[in-house]
N, C-alpha and C positions, 0 to 999 in steps of 0.2 A: 464457634470460637474454639471449642476443645480440639476440633480437627486441625485448626491452624496451629495451635500451640504444639500438638503432638508432631505435626509435620516439621515444624521449625526445630524442635529438640532432637528429633531423629536425624535430620540432615546435619545438624550441628555436630552430633557425636560421630557420625560417619565421616564427616569431612574435616575433622580437626587434627589429622595426623600426617598430612603431606604438604606439598608445596603449592603456593598460590598460583592460579592459572589465569587470572584476569578474565573471568567468564562473562563480562558485561556486554550487553547488546550495544551496538553503535547506533545512535539516533539516526533515523532515516533521512533527515535533512543534512547530514554531515557530508562534506565535500568528497570524502574518500569513496563514496559509492560510485560517483562518476568516473573516478580514476580506475577503480577496480573493474568497472564494466569495460572501459577502454582497453585495459590489459587482457580481459577475457576475450574480447573480440579479436585480439592478436594471438590467442591460443595459450595464454598464461593464466595462472590462478584458477584453473577449472576444477581444482579440488574444492573450491568454494562453490556450492550449488548455485547456479544462476536462477533457479526457480524458487528458492526459499530465502526469505529475508525476514528479520535483520541478521547480519553477521555478528558473531562475537569477536572481540578484539583478539583473543587467543587464536581463533581459527584463521584470521587474516595473517597473524604473525607466523603460524605454521605454514600457510600457503606461500608466504614470502621466503621462508627457509627452503621450501621445496623448489621454488623458482631458482634461487641462488645455487642449489645443489645440482640442478638439471639443465640450466641454461648457461651458455657462455656469454656473460654480460657484454664483453667487448665486441661480440658479433651481432648484438641486437641493434636495430636501427636507433638512431640518436634519440628520437622522441620516446621510444619504448624505454630507454634507460632513464630518461627524465621522469617518466611515470612511476617506474619502480623505485627510483630514489625518493620521490615524494612520499610513498608509502613507507619506505624504510625509515625515514626521518620521523614520520608520525608514530610509527609503532616500535620505535627504538626501545622504550622501556619493556615492552612485551617480548621483544627479541632477546633482551638481556635476561629476562626471567627464564626463558627457555634454555639459554646457555647455562644459567646457574643451576637449573634443574638437572641438566646432564652432568654437570660437575659434581653436584651433591644430591644424588637422587634420594637419599634418606633424610634430607634436612626437613625439619618441621618448620612451617612458616605461616605467618599471618600478615596480611598486607591490606592497605587501603589506597583508594584512588580518589583524588579530588579534581574537579574540573569546573572552571568558570568560563562560560561561553557568552560572548556579547555580539549581537548583530545590530549595527546601527543602520537603520533603513530610512532613506529619504524617498518618498513615493508620491506619484500622482497618476490618476486614471486607473484603468483595469490592470493593476500591476501584478496581481496573482489571481488564481481562481477564487471566486467568491469575494474578492477584495477590491474596493473601489474608493480611492481618495479624491474627493471633489476639488481639492486644491493641494498644492505642494505641502506635504506634512512629514514630520519626523515620527517614525514608528520603530522604536527600539525593541529588541528582544534580549532578555537576560535569562540565562539558564545556569543554575548552580547544581552540580551533580556530585554525588558521593557514592562510592562503591566500596564494599568491604569483603575481602576474600578470607575465608577460614579454611586453610588447607587447599587441596587440589579439587575439591568437589563442591563446596558450598560457597555461594556468593549472594550478597544482599546489595540492592542498588535502589537509589531513589534520586529524584530531581525536584527542583522547584523552579518553575518557569513563569516569568512575567513577560507577556507577549502583547505589545500595543498594536500589532497589526490586526488583532482581533477586533479592534474598534471599527475597522472597515469591513468586517466579515459579516455578510448578510445571514449566515447560518449559525453564528455563534450563539449558544444557549446559556452562557454563563452570565455573571453579574460583574458590574464595575464597582469597585470599592476603592476609596481614596484616589480615584482617577486612574486606577490600574486594572488591567484585565489579565487573567492568568488561566492556564490550563495545565494541570499536572499530567505529564505524559508518561512517566515510567516510575514504578515502585514495585519491586518484586523480590522474591527469594527464589534461587535457582540451585538445583542439584545437577551436577554434570560429571560425566566421565567421557572418555574418547568416543563412545558409541551410544551414549544415552544422555538425555537432557530433559529435566522436568522443571517447568517454570510455573510459579503461582503468584499472581498479582497483575500489575498493569504493564504491558509491553506491546511493542509493535508486532505486526504479522503481515506478510505479503506472500502470495502465491503467484507463480507464473511470470509473465513478461509484459512489458509495455513501458513506453516513455512518459506516460502521464496517467498512471494508475493502471491496474490490470482489469480483467473482465469479471472477476468475482471477489477475491479477498485482496485488498490493497490497503495502503496506509493513508488513503484520502481522509478519513475522519480522525486520524491520530491513532493512539494506542487503544488496545482492548483490555478489559478486565477479564482475565482468563486463567484457566488451568490448561497447560499445554505439554504434550509429550512429543519429543523428537527423538527418533531412532536414526543413527547415522552410521552407514557403512560405505565402503568405496563404491559399491555397485548399486545398492538400494538405500533410499532414504524414505522415511515415513514421518508424517506429522499428524497428530490428532489434537483437537482443542475443543473446549466449550467455553463460551464467553457470555457474560451477562451484559445486555444492552440496556440503555436507558428506558424507563417506563414510558408508555404511551397510552392514550385513551383507547378503549375498545368501544367502537360504535355499535350499539345494540338497538333493537326495535323500540325500546322504551326511552330513548334519549332524544334530545333535540337535534343532535348532529347526524342522525342516521340518514343514509343516502336515499336516492329516489327509487332504489330497486327493492325496497322492503316495505313492511307495513307502515302505516302512518304513525309518526312518533307521538308520544305524550309529552306534555310540557312539564319542566321543573325538575326532572331527575338528572343528576350529573352523570357524565360518562365515567364508568369504572376504569381505574388505571390497570393496565395489563403488564405483568412481568414479561420480559422478553429475553430470549436466549438465542445464541447462534452457535452451532456446532458444525464441525467438518473434519474431514480426513483426506490426506493426499499422499499418494505413492509417487516416487520419482526413480527412474531407472537410468543409470549412467552407463552408456555403451562406449567404452574406450575414450572417455573425455572428448568425444566428438558429437554424440547424439544423446540428448536428454529427453526421455519420454515421461510424461506425467499423467495421472488420472486422479480425479478427485470427486468428492461429494460434499454437500453442505445443506443446512436447513435452518430456517428461522421458525421458532415456535414459542408458545407461552399462553398467557391469558391472565385474568384477574386472580391474584393469589396463587398462580401456578408455580409449582416447584420445578426443578430440573427433572426431565423425563429420562430415566435411565435407559429405556429402550431406544429413544431417539439419539442419545449420545453414544450408543454402542458403536465403536469404530468398525466392527466386523459385520454390521448390518447395513443394508442399503437404505438410506433415508427416503429415497423415492419410493421404495417398496412399502415402507411404513405408511407413506401418504396414500399410495394408490390402493393397497390391499389391507392395510392394518387399521384403517379408519382413523389414523392420527391426523390432527389438525396442524400441518406444518407446510411451510413454503419451501419446497425442496429443489435442489439444483444438482445437476450432474455435469461433468466436464472433462476435457482432456487437453493437453498442451504438448508442444514439441519445440525443441531448440537444437539447431544443427550448427556446429562450428566446423564447417568445411565448405570450400577449400580454405587454404590459409588466408587469414585476415578477413574472413567473411563469417557472418552469423545470420541464419535465417530462422525465424520463429513464428509460431502461430498458437492461438488459444481459442477454444470453443466452449461456451457454457450454454446448457439447455435448461430453461426454466419450465417450459411446458410444450409438449408436442402432441398434436391431435392425430391419433391413429385412425379412429372411426369418424365417419361423416353421416351418421344415421339420424341424429336429432339436431335441433337448432343450436343447442349448447355446443355441439361439435364444430360449429363454424368459428369458434374462437381462433384467432390467428396463432400460428406457432410463435413461441417466445424464445428467442435465443440471442446470443451476442458472440462476437468473435473479433479478433484482431490478427493481422498478418504484418510482419515487419522484416526488415533487412538492415543489418549493420555492416558497413565496410570500413575497415581500418587501414590506415596508410594508403588512402585511395590514390595518392599521387606518387607512389613509390616508383612507378615507371619513369618518372621524371627525376628520380633521385631525391625526392622530398618526402620526409616522414612526418607524422603527426597530424595528418588530415583524416577526420572521421566523418562518415555520412550515415545518417539514419533516415529511413523511409518507412512510414507505418500507416496502415489503413485500419480503421476501427468502425464497426457497425454494431449498434445495440438497438434492437427492435423495441417498439412501443410495448409498455407494460412489463418488460423484463425487470426483475427485482421489486416490482410493485405488487399490490395485493388488493382484493376486493375491499370496498369501503368498510364493511362490517368486520373485516379482519386486517385493517390497515396496520396494526401493530406488527404484522409479519413482513412488513417491508424490509428490504436489505439496507438498513440505514442505521446510523448511530449519531446522536446529537445533531440531527437534521442533515447530516452529510451522507451521501451515498458511500457504502462500504467498498464498492467497486470503482469504476471510472468516475472522476469528478463531475462529468457531464450527466451522470445518471443514465437515463434511457431515451429512446426515441430520437437518436441522432446518428450521423455518420460523419467522419472526418478523415482527411488525408493530411499527413504532417511530414514535412521534409526539414531535417536539421543537418547543418554542416558546422564543423568546428576545426580549428587548426592551432596547434601549439607553435608559436613563432620562436619562442625560447623556453628555457626552463621556467621562467617567471610569467610569460605572457601567453594568453590564449584568446582568440577571437572566435565568434560564432554568429551564425545567421539562422533564422527559422522562417518558413513559409507554411501556413496552414489554411485549409479551407474546411469550414464547419457548417453543417446544416442541422438545426435542432428544432424539433416540433414543440408547440406549446402544450399539447396534451401529453404531459410527461410525468415522470416519477414524483414530482413535487405536488401534483394535483390529484383530483379524484380519479378513481378507476372507472373508465367509461366502458360500456358494453353495447355498442350499437346493434350487434347481431341479435340481441335480445329485446331491445327497446324500439327498434324500427319495425313497424308492422309490414312494411314492404319487403322485408328480408325473410326468406324461407329457406328450407333445406334445398328446394329445387333451384332457387335463384343463386344460392351461395352468397358468400360475403368476401369482399376484398376492400381494403382501405389503402390510401396512399401512404407512402413512407418518405420522409417523416410525416406524422399525423398532426392535423391542426394547422395553425399559422406557423410558418417556418421562418425562423430567423437564420439568415445566411451571413456568414462572417468570413472575410478574407483578412488574415493576420500576417503582418510582416514585422520581424524583430531582428535586432542586432545587439550583440553583447561583447564586452571586453572584460577580461579577467586579468588581474595582476596578483600573483601569489609568490612572494619571495621565499616563503618558508611555510611549514605546515601549521604554524600557529596564527597566521594572519593572512588575510587577502582583502582585496577591494574589487568590486564588480559593478559595472554599469550596464543596464539593459534599457534600450529604447524600442518602443513598439508602436505600430499604427494598425488599427483595424477599421475596415470599412464594412458596415453592417446594414443589411436590408431587412426590413420589418424589425427594427431595433426593439428589444425587449418585447417581442411578439405583437407590436403595434403595426397593423397592416399599412403599408405604404410609407412608413417612416424610415428614411435612410439617414444614417449618422456615422461620421468618422470619429474615432476616439484615439487620441494620442496619449501614450502612457510612458512612464519611465520609473525605474527602480535603481537606486544607487545604494550599495551595501558595503559597509566596512565590517569585517569579521575579525575577532580576536579570541583566542582560546588559551587560557592558562590551565595547565593540567600537570599534576605530579603524582607519582606513585611512591608510597612510603611503606617499606617493609618493617615489621615488628618481629624480631627474632626472639 
């Protein structure tokens, strides 16, 4: 507690002498991310790192200023101008703040931002990941946000969210009170300057690329309770963080829940709760706003009454080395990613995470399969420009996550890469592959249509279940015979999904969107031989009231 008070007072004193900069993170479900990505695929706004999210409002405003300074708007394709205009209208208060700063660089300023977001959702079927409404039901989301700037460096931000879509969420761990479900997503204090950012509290974090979660750190489970350092230069960007995850039982030999791979359990002793922590660091190198190269590491660690391990959270040490040679009990990950914006209107990206890789094959334990995940994707902007038509975008992505990636042995299951029962990486967890094709087209400034076709194969022996080790438990498997297993492993649910959507957005404060989907499933919910088609729809009306108030 003393540390938090000292941190707050220090940041307050440092930051109380300059102009407010609106350093608030943009919630990751905000519509602006899709527009920003479409503009990045066209070669604009690439001073916003495509591999680090969330973005701050002030950073988007600065990128828009840079766009207007270096691009001839009248020469841009019509749909590109529509997209830029949408962001200019949304970030108009932030652009005015930048203008005021240039006009009065020595002005002392304190300001606040209020926002009230309403999502009115009418849903049925598998309308979002983890969510299934058995009948047509109304599922509103109401988010009240408050941000307070003190000078150019210090920001405080919090929200209060009532989200009735959580009623349909099979992984939701919260409680229902007065018929309402809620999940507090953001509450943090942040110190920022042009090249340095320190955040303490609850905020979102995402690394790398992907249209439905990334392969290691993504926003699938919501926000993290973290301390995060971000260093930002034009060529090199660096992020380090340590986050506290929710507690989980540690299965030990003297508990009822111990798995089949250890000593016989004794009856009556409860599982001790383990403290859990996630730490990681990522470098990203920007080569001429054309190529972005990233390298990262991360690890999950903890135990009953375990404090934060200063050695494991050291960003200059390899977490994997600590696991392999330092005797540290940690589930470590290494990875790299790349995103290429070339030729014009094209973006190619890939991301690889290694959980465990067997180098030796001398003992039966070395027969453990290699654990890795990756995705490969392509974005094409203005795909019909040869016909004189702008505004058509295409995304094609392939993702593979091997069995047991992000998972951990039964007796150390608290080291799973999960938060509040959600995978921290891709929402499907592990033991799956899918290929996903998405097309969208802006008909006018207000109207956009889209279609999606996806094939998914997901095995039943996955992240949410026990950690199986057939190479150790099957007496017919030896070092001489080796071990191979099918992929995906277990009963495989095969899904073909087809979806269409229509968006109407007359301005930045309001939009309406309707999405209709049909999926044909084989071995539905991993029940062999059960074929089932599921029709789903989601209709959303969104409204946002936001205002920025200066206090001079």
